[in-house]
N, C-alpha and C positions, 0 to 999 in steps of 0.2 A: 520527575523526577532525576536529583542528580545521580551522575553513577555511582558517589559514595554512597549514597542510601540504597541505593538497587543491591549494590554488593552488599551490604551491612544486610538489607531483608532476604537476600538470598542463604548467607549464613547463619542469618536466624532461621531459616525456614528450615535449612539442613540440618541443623542441629537439633531444633524440634521434632523432623522428621525422624533423626538417629536415635533420639529418646524412646521413641514409639516401640522400637524394637530391641530395647535393653530387657535382657532377662533378669528375675529376681535371683540374685544371688542371696546363698546361705553358707554361713560361718558358724566357728564355734563348735562344730563336730566332731568326731576323733578322727587322728590323722590315719590309723589301721583298724579296721576289725576283724573278727575273727570268723573261719566259714559259717557260724551260729549269727553273724550279726551282731558281738556284742566289743565293746573296743578294747585293743590292746592296749594295756596299761604295764609303767615300769611298776615291780615289785617292790613297794615302798619301805619294807623292811630291810632292802640294802643301798648301800651306799652307791651312787651314782660315782662310776671310777673315771680319773681322768689320769693321762701321760703326757706330760709336757716333753716339748723336747729338748734336746742339749745347750741351744743358743740362748741367746738374751732379747730384749724385748728393747728395743731404739735405746736409748741410752742405758738400762736397765742390765745387771746383770741375770745369768739364770737364776740364779736363787733370788734377787732380788724381782724379778718378773714371775717365776714360781709363790715367791711368798703375799705379792700384789693380787695371782690368782684366787690364793686360798684365802685372800681377806674377803674379797670381791664373792667368793662363792656361802662365806661365814655371814654376808648380808642376806642372802637368800634363806640360809640356815635360822637365823635369828628371828626370821617373821613368825610374828605366834601362832600363825593358821599355818605355817607351813611344814611339813616333813618331809623333805628334802633333807637328803645330805651326800656328803662329798668326799673322796678318796681317792688319795693319789696315788697309783699303784707303778712307781717306778716310774723312769725316763726312757726316750724312746732311744733306741740303738745307733741314731743318726744324726746329725744335727740337719734338721730340715730347713733347705735353702733351696733356690730354684734350680740348682744340679740333680741333688738327691731327690727332691721332694716327690717327682713322678715315677720314678724307679719305686721309692721307698713304698708309695701308695698301690703298685701295683703288685709288691707281694705282700701288702699290709695284712695280719691275724685280723679277723673280723672283730675278734674280742676285744679290741684296743681300742679304747676313744682317749684320741688324741686332743693336743690342743697345742698347735703348731706358733711360737712366738715372732717367727723370723719377721 
């Protein structure tokens, strides 16, 4: 056998052997469950809050970026089988950028859902 064919055969056998040890993967289950084993879900009666920062997005101003986010959220709200809604709850107190982001995140109120557009 030629060396190229031997290497190809070795690689094939290694891949075949590795595939025999692959464990089945399950997906689609809940991200979090309660102590009783029930999935923890969002209360669909409440809108999902979002809090954009004070900067723009690329060439967009802040107001244009927020309008774009609202427009994209509206796409999800308009899905006939969807029960999701979104609500802007003000703006962040800072312009999130590379200098301010980490100190801001360290002091972030966990009830704030932020969108950083920098």
